[in-house]
Wavefront OBJ file of the C-alpha trace (Angstrom):
o trace
v 91.551 78.974 123.159
v 94.441 76.594 123.743
v 98.122 77.197 123.297
v 99.655 77.522 119.853
v 103.133 76.000 119.695
v 105.466 76.062 116.705
v 107.565 72.958 116.195
v 110.169 72.638 113.476
v 113.170 70.432 112.864
v 116.428 72.342 113.101
v 120.021 71.161 113.156
v 122.339 72.173 115.972
v 123.932 74.710 113.638
v 120.546 76.286 112.857
v 119.826 74.743 109.442
v 116.102 74.545 108.677
v 115.899 75.060 104.931
v 118.669 73.062 103.271
v 117.028 69.732 102.511
v 120.339 67.966 101.773
v 121.555 68.859 105.295
v 118.447 67.761 107.192
v 118.455 64.813 109.553
v 117.271 61.382 108.521
v 114.265 60.217 110.509
v 114.982 57.103 112.546
v 112.452 54.958 114.377
v 113.634 56.570 117.634
v 112.859 60.054 116.287
v 109.504 58.873 114.928
v 108.636 57.409 118.347
v 109.307 60.819 119.906
v 107.142 62.524 117.274
v 104.336 60.002 117.825
v 104.416 60.631 121.581
v 104.314 64.373 120.944
v 101.482 64.192 118.375
v 99.327 62.317 120.866
v 99.430 65.436 123.097
v 98.110 67.942 120.524
v 94.606 68.584 119.216
v 95.504 69.790 115.712
v 98.427 70.235 113.345
v 98.795 73.171 110.996
v 101.342 72.793 108.208
v 102.370 74.996 105.296
v 101.577 74.294 101.679
v 104.954 72.770 100.790
v 104.933 70.545 103.856
v 101.336 69.520 103.210
v 102.154 68.475 99.646
v 104.873 66.113 100.821
v 102.764 64.693 103.635
v 99.728 64.262 101.380
v 101.782 62.318 98.843
v 103.538 60.063 101.351
v 101.171 59.187 104.195
v 98.112 57.805 102.363
v 100.305 54.950 101.054
v 102.684 54.633 104.005
v 100.677 51.849 105.629
v 101.253 49.607 102.633
v 104.702 50.784 101.571
v 106.540 51.383 104.848
v 108.631 48.742 106.579
v 108.588 50.797 109.782
v 106.144 49.676 112.465
v 106.451 53.176 113.959
v 105.278 54.797 110.715
v 102.311 52.420 110.619
v 101.561 53.364 114.252
v 101.459 57.042 113.239
v 98.665 56.207 110.799
v 96.604 54.563 113.535
v 97.096 57.162 116.250
l 1 2 3 4 5 6 7 8 9 10 11 12 13 14 15 16 17 18 19 20 21 22 23 24 25 26 27 28 29 30 31 32 33 34 35 36 37 38 39 40 41 42 43 44 45 46 47 48 49 50 51 52 53 54 55 56 57 58 59 60 61 62 63 64 65 66 67 68 69 70 71 72 73 74 75
């Protein structure tokens, strides 16, 4: 069995659950995520996270102006 690593966005002051205080994803941050995702075999997300991802990503290729987001779909 491989390693299991937990990854979660957290502000420098420890905020993980206040949506209005979370960071905005920039292309630079998405590039870092894309590089990271290419190193893992699987992603496990919770139900709330899955709902948001499932609603956004199927249409992101057509609706996103970000070339990085489109690259995520093809990685």
